[in-house]
C-alpha positions as CSV (number, residue, x, y, z in Angstrom):
1,G,17.6,-135.2,-37.6
2,W,15.0,-137.6,-37.2
3,R,14.8,-139.9,-34.2
4,L,12.4,-142.2,-32.2
5,P,10.3,-140.3,-29.7
6,E,10.5,-141.1,-26.0
7,I,7.3,-142.4,-24.2
8,G,6.1,-139.0,-23.0
9,E,6.3,-137.6,-26.6
10,L,4.4,-140.6,-28.0
11,A,1.6,-139.9,-25.2
12,S,1.4,-136.3,-26.5
13,L,1.1,-137.3,-30.2
14,R,-1.6,-139.8,-29.3
15,A,-3.4,-137.0,-27.3
16,A,-3.3,-134.9,-30.3
17,S,-4.5,-137.7,-32.5
18,I,-1.3,-137.6,-34.6
19,I,-0.7,-141.3,-34.1
20,G,-3.2,-144.1,-34.0
21,R,-4.1,-146.8,-31.4
22,G,-1.5,-149.4,-32.1
23,Y,1.8,-150.2,-30.5
24,Y,4.6,-147.7,-31.3
25,W,8.3,-148.1,-30.6
26,S,10.0,-145.6,-28.4
27,A,13.6,-144.6,-27.6
28,T,13.0,-145.3,-23.8
29,A,14.9,-148.2,-22.5
30,A,12.9,-150.8,-20.7
31,D,15.9,-152.2,-18.8
32,T,19.2,-150.9,-17.4
33,F,21.3,-152.3,-20.3
34,G,19.0,-150.9,-23.0
35,D,18.6,-154.2,-24.6
36,V,14.7,-153.8,-24.7
37,H,12.9,-150.8,-25.4
38,L,9.4,-149.7,-24.4
39,A,6.5,-149.4,-26.7
40,Y,3.5,-147.1,-26.2
41,W,0.1,-148.7,-26.6
42,G,-2.2,-146.0,-28.0
43,R,-5.4,-148.1,-27.5
44,R,-5.1,-148.4,-23.9
45,T,-2.5,-145.5,-23.2
46,R,-0.1,-147.8,-21.7
47,V,3.5,-148.6,-21.8
48,T,4.9,-152.1,-22.3
49,P,8.3,-153.9,-23.1
50,R,7.9,-154.9,-26.7
51,T,10.2,-157.0,-29.0
52,S,8.2,-157.2,-32.2
53,D,5.1,-156.0,-34.1
54,S,5.2,-152.2,-33.4
55,Y,4.8,-149.1,-35.7
56,V,7.6,-146.7,-36.0
57,T,7.0,-143.0,-36.1
58,C,9.8,-140.5,-36.0
59,V,10.1,-137.0,-34.5
60,R,12.4,-134.3,-35.6
61,G,14.6,-132.1,-33.4
62,D,16.8,-132.4,-30.3
63,H,15.9,-134.7,-27.6
64,V,13.7,-133.1,-25.1
65,G,15.9,-133.8,-22.0
66,R,19.2,-132.9,-23.7
């Protein structure tokens, strides 16, 4: 099935020019409780907690760490 990618996967997608330079939601939790998730910022190749205005891209397959 389809799922949100983890931060490392988004970095790989950006390095391969598959995604653009905007903010992209990730499945990586930004806090212990999972209330906030990290977003990958392709323009600066940085990670930031983000609550709105991010793109969504999905990947297919099992989770890398599972």
